[in-house]
C-alpha positions as CSV (number, residue, x, y, z in Angstrom):
1,X,25.8,-26.9,13.6
2,X,22.6,-24.9,13.8
3,X,21.6,-23.2,10.5
4,X,20.7,-19.5,10.5
5,X,17.2,-18.9,9.2
6,X,16.7,-16.7,6.2
7,X,13.6,-15.0,5.0
8,X,12.2,-15.9,1.6
9,X,11.5,-12.4,0.3
10,X,9.4,-13.5,-2.7
11,X,7.1,-15.8,-0.6
12,X,6.9,-13.2,2.2
13,X,5.8,-10.6,-0.4
14,X,3.2,-13.0,-1.7
15,X,1.9,-13.5,1.9
16,X,1.8,-9.8,2.5
17,X,-0.3,-9.3,-0.7
18,X,-2.6,-12.3,0.1
19,X,-3.2,-10.9,3.6
20,X,-4.0,-7.5,2.2
21,X,-6.5,-8.9,-0.3
22,X,-8.1,-11.3,2.2
23,X,-8.8,-8.3,4.5
24,X,-10.1,-6.2,1.7
25,X,-7.6,-3.5,1.8
26,X,-6.2,-1.5,-1.1
27,X,-2.5,-0.5,-1.1
28,X,-3.6,3.1,-0.5
29,X,-5.6,2.0,2.6
30,X,-2.4,0.4,4.1
31,X,-0.3,3.4,3.1
32,X,-2.6,5.6,5.1
33,X,-2.9,3.2,8.1
34,X,0.9,2.8,8.3
35,X,1.6,6.5,7.6
36,X,3.7,6.1,4.6
37,X,4.2,9.1,2.2
38,X,3.7,6.9,-0.9
39,X,2.5,3.4,-1.7
40,X,5.8,2.4,-3.3
41,X,7.1,0.6,-0.2
42,X,4.1,-1.6,-0.1
43,X,4.4,-2.5,-3.7
44,X,8.1,-3.4,-3.1
45,X,7.2,-5.6,-0.2
46,X,4.6,-7.4,-2.2
47,X,7.0,-8.0,-5.1
48,X,9.6,-9.3,-2.7
49,X,12.1,-6.5,-3.6
50,X,12.2,-5.3,0.0
51,X,11.1,-6.3,3.4
52,X,9.1,-4.1,5.8
53,X,11.1,-2.5,8.6
54,X,10.4,-4.0,12.0
55,X,8.1,-1.1,13.0
56,X,6.1,-1.6,9.8
57,X,6.1,-5.3,10.2
58,X,4.6,-4.9,13.7
59,X,1.9,-2.6,12.4
60,X,1.1,-5.0,9.5
61,X,0.9,-7.9,12.0
62,X,-1.4,-5.9,14.2
63,X,-3.7,-4.9,11.3
64,X,-4.0,-8.5,10.2
65,X,-4.3,-9.9,13.7
66,X,-1.3,-12.2,13.4
67,X,2.1,-12.4,15.1
68,X,5.1,-10.8,13.4
69,X,6.5,-14.3,12.9
70,X,3.5,-15.3,10.8
71,X,4.1,-12.3,8.5
72,X,7.4,-13.7,7.2
73,X,8.2,-16.9,5.3
74,X,11.4,-18.7,6.1
75,X,13.3,-20.6,3.4
76,X,12.2,-24.3,3.6
77,X,15.6,-25.8,3.9
78,X,16.4,-23.5,6.8
79,X,13.3,-24.5,8.7
80,X,14.2,-28.2,8.6
81,X,17.9,-27.7,9.7
82,X,19.0,-27.5,13.2
């Protein structure tokens, strides 16, 4: 039976933060680029409390020059199953 992949929210948040820092953006920079009213969503993504919506994930991937798949981290055991 094929396992359903799950997103590791903590590791995904760490990746989102790392990408932001590698590209030299502040949270407020991303907030403005994405068009968010406040930076709280980005802080929640980076803590792994929430995931970006699909439209925000597409924007983040475009900003960083990666695919949407590369933005998210799947749980290790799910990647090996199937």
